[in-house]
C-alpha positions as CSV (number, residue, x, y, z in Angstrom):
1,M,0.0,0.0,0.0
2,T,1.2,3.5,-0.8
3,I,0.2,6.5,1.4
4,R,0.7,9.9,-0.2
5,A,1.2,13.0,2.0
6,K,1.8,16.6,1.1
7,F,4.4,18.7,2.8
8,K,5.6,22.3,2.5
9,L,9.3,23.2,2.9
10,A,9.5,25.8,5.7
11,E,13.1,25.9,6.8
12,V,16.4,25.5,4.9
13,T,19.7,25.7,6.8
14,T,23.3,24.8,6.0
15,R,25.8,23.6,8.5
16,L,29.0,21.8,8.6
17,S,29.0,18.0,9.2
18,M,31.7,15.4,9.3
19,K,32.3,12.6,6.9
20,Q,35.0,9.9,7.1
21,N,37.1,9.5,3.9
22,P,37.0,5.8,3.2
23,H,40.5,5.8,1.7
24,T,42.4,7.8,4.3
25,Q,40.1,7.2,7.4
26,V,40.4,11.0,8.0
27,W,37.3,12.9,9.0
28,D,36.5,15.9,6.7
29,S,34.1,18.8,7.2
30,I,31.4,19.0,4.6
31,P,28.5,21.3,4.1
32,L,25.1,19.7,4.9
33,N,21.9,21.2,3.7
34,S,19.0,20.6,6.1
35,Y,15.4,20.8,4.9
36,K,12.5,20.9,7.3
37,F,9.0,20.1,5.9
38,Y,5.7,20.5,7.6
39,V,2.3,19.1,6.5
40,V,0.3,21.4,4.4
41,T,-2.5,23.5,5.9
42,G,-6.0,23.9,4.4
43,D,-5.3,27.0,2.3
44,N,-6.9,25.4,-0.9
45,E,-9.2,22.5,-1.6
46,E,-6.5,19.9,-2.3
47,N,-4.6,20.9,0.8
48,K,-7.8,20.8,2.9
49,K,-8.1,17.1,2.0
50,F,-4.5,16.3,2.9
51,F,-4.8,18.3,6.2
52,A,-7.9,16.4,7.2
53,S,-6.0,13.1,6.9
54,T,-2.7,14.3,8.3
55,P,-3.2,17.4,10.5
56,S,0.4,17.4,12.0
57,G,3.8,16.1,11.1
58,T,7.3,17.1,10.1
59,I,10.1,15.6,8.0
60,E,13.7,16.8,8.3
61,L,16.3,15.7,5.7
62,G,20.0,16.4,5.9
63,I,21.5,16.1,2.4
64,P,25.2,16.6,1.7
65,N,24.8,16.5,-2.1
66,P,24.8,20.2,-3.3
67,D,23.0,19.2,-6.5
68,V,19.9,18.3,-4.5
69,K,17.8,21.4,-3.9
70,F,14.4,22.1,-2.7
71,E,12.8,25.5,-2.8
72,N,11.7,27.1,0.5
73,G,7.9,27.7,0.5
74,K,7.1,25.1,-2.2
75,E,4.9,22.1,-1.6
76,Y,6.0,18.5,-2.3
77,F,4.3,15.1,-2.3
78,V,5.8,12.3,-0.2
79,D,4.9,8.7,-0.9
80,F,5.3,6.2,1.9
81,V,5.8,2.7,0.5
82,E,6.7,-0.3,2.6
83,A,10.3,-1.4,2.0
84,K,10.5,-5.2,1.5
């Protein structure tokens, strides 16, 4: 079964994180983009339906890949599918 939720990106931060180099075993500082999403609120008909099913919740992702970008204030669908 797949459950679809709708989230809005509300916070974007960048901080330094540590990653171990597998070849040298040395820990390096790397920038980590953190994205915090909240469930959508009922500001339009589609969002009202999602809000009625999921009135609260957050997702926070820390992504070190600079090519991955989400835009603050935009809405995104998230599909939850059981991993087998």
